[in-house]
C-alpha positions in Angstrom: -10.8 16.4 1.3 -12.5 17.7 -1.8 -15.1 20.4 -2.2 -17.5 17.7 -3.5 -17.2 16.0 -0.1 -19.3 18.9 1.3 -22.0 18.8 -1.4 -22.4 17.0 -4.7 -21.8 18.8 -8.0 -25.6 19.2 -8.4 -26.0 20.6 -4.9 -23.2 23.1 -5.6 -25.0 24.1 -8.8 -28.1 24.8 -6.7 -26.0 27.1 -4.5 -24.7 28.9 -7.6 -28.3 29.3 -8.8 -29.5 30.5 -5.4 -27.0 33.4 -5.4 -27.5 34.1 -9.1 -31.3 34.6 -8.4 -30.6 36.8 -5.5 -27.8 38.9 -6.9 -28.0 38.6 -10.7 -24.2 38.0 -10.7 -22.5 35.1 -12.6 -21.8 32.9 -9.6 -19.3 30.0 -9.5 -18.0 27.4 -7.1 -14.3 26.4 -7.7 -12.3 23.5 -6.5 -9.0 23.9 -4.7 -7.2 24.1 -8.0 -9.3 27.0 -9.2 -11.5 25.1 -11.7 -15.3 25.4 -11.9 -17.0 22.0 -11.9 -20.8 22.4 -11.9 -21.1 23.1 -15.6 -23.6 25.9 -14.8 -23.3 29.2 -16.6 -25.4 32.2 -15.9 -24.3 35.5 -17.4 -24.5 38.8 -15.5 -23.8 40.9 -18.7 -23.2 40.7 -22.4 -19.4 41.1 -22.4 -18.3 38.2 -20.2 -19.5 35.4 -22.5 -17.6 37.1 -25.4 -14.4 37.2 -23.3 -14.8 33.7 -22.0 -15.3 32.2 -25.5 -11.7 33.1 -26.3 -9.3 30.9 -24.3 -6.5 33.4 -24.2 -8.8 36.2 -23.0 -10.4 33.9 -20.4 -6.9 33.0 -19.1 -5.7 36.6 -19.1 -8.7 38.1 -17.4 -10.9 35.6 -15.6 -8.5 33.0 -14.6 -5.8 35.4 -13.4 -8.4 37.4 -11.4 -9.7 34.2 -9.7 -6.2 32.9 -8.9 -5.2 36.2 -7.3 -8.3 36.6 -5.3 -8.5 33.0 -4.3 -4.9 33.2 -3.0 -5.8 36.2 -0.9 -8.9 34.5 0.4 -7.0 31.4 1.1 -4.3 33.3 3.1 -6.7 35.5 5.1 -9.6 33.1 5.4 -11.9 36.0 4.5 -14.0 37.1 1.5 -12.3 39.4 -1.0 -14.0 42.0 -3.2 -11.8 43.4 -6.0 -11.9 44.1 -9.7 -10.6 42.0 -12.6 -8.2 43.7 -15.1 -11.1 44.9 -17.3 -12.7 46.6 -14.3 -15.5 44.2 -13.3 -16.3 43.3 -9.7 -15.2 39.9 -8.5 -16.1 38.4 -5.2 -14.2 35.4 -3.8 -15.1 33.5 -0.6 -12.8 30.8 0.6 -14.2 27.3 1.5 -12.2 26.1 4.4 -12.7 22.9 6.3 -10.6 22.1 9.4 -8.1 24.8 8.4 -7.8 23.3 4.9 -8.7 25.3 1.8 -10.9 23.1 -0.4 -12.2 25.7 -2.9 -13.9 29.0 -3.3 -17.3 30.5 -4.0 -17.7 33.7 -5.8 -19.6 36.1 -8.1 -18.7 38.5 -10.8 -19.9 40.5 -13.8 -21.0 43.8 -12.3 -19.2 47.2 -12.4 -18.6 49.0 -9.2 -20.5 52.3 -9.3 -17.4 54.4 -9.4 -15.4 52.3 -11.8 -15.0 52.2 -15.6 -14.5 49.2 -17.9 -11.3 49.0 -19.9 -12.7 48.6 -23.4 -9.2 49.0 -24.9 -8.0 45.9 -23.0 -11.1 44.0 -24.2 -10.2 45.0 -27.7 -6.5 43.8 -27.3 -7.5 40.5 -25.7 -10.4 39.5 -28.0 -9.7 41.3 -31.3 -13.2 42.8 -30.9 -13.6 46.4 -32.2 -13.4 48.8 -29.3 -16.7 50.3 -30.4 -18.4 46.9 -30.1 -16.9 46.5 -26.6 -18.2 49.9 -25.7 -21.7 48.9 -26.9 -21.6 45.6 -25.0 -20.4 47.3 -21.8 -22.7 50.3 -22.0 -25.5 48.5 -20.0 -23.3 46.7 -17.5 -25.1 46.3 -14.2 -23.6 48.4 -11.5 -23.1 47.6 -7.8 -22.0 49.7 -4.9 -18.9 48.5 -2.9 -21.2 48.3 0.1 -23.6 45.9 -1.6 -20.7 43.9 -3.1 -19.2 43.5 0.4 -22.7 42.5 1.7 -23.0 39.9 -1.0 -19.6 38.5 0.0 -20.7 38.2 3.6 -24.0 36.5 2.5 -21.9 34.0 0.5 -19.6 33.5 3.5 -22.6 32.8 5.7 -23.9 30.2 3.2 -20.5 28.5 3.0 -20.2 28.5 6.8 -23.6 26.8 7.1 -22.5 24.1 4.5 -19.2 23.5 6.3 -20.9 23.4 9.7 -23.5 20.9 8.5 -20.6 18.7 7.2 -18.6 19.0 10.4 -21.5 18.8 12.7 
């Protein structure tokens, strides 16, 4: 069973867009190996595209955060809301069909209202001057933990409806 057995790549891209429109977050669907596959990119802020254009920074921040959260989501069967190493909020909702983990759905790119971004780490990973990182992160969208957890539950409901339609 693959995640694309539930919906086509194009239909998953529509789910990503649906949540991007509602939340403003960078939303992604991942297969069971942790790879995005829709080809869709919507940025929630100015710093993430700069980090993701550098493969080593992408691997050190984004990939590691997704792998860790996806593992927790896979083990618990529940959505996870945490921060990546630079301090941005990451949501990960497991996609489970008949007790089998087939992927994840999530969002990222906002800063929890009581958190700070680690511009020094951005500098170390990207080579970007810390002052430029500070400039790019100064206008980061903020989100409350309560709202992030509500978004995770909305994502979980949407995933449940997709899985139920497949199983039904």
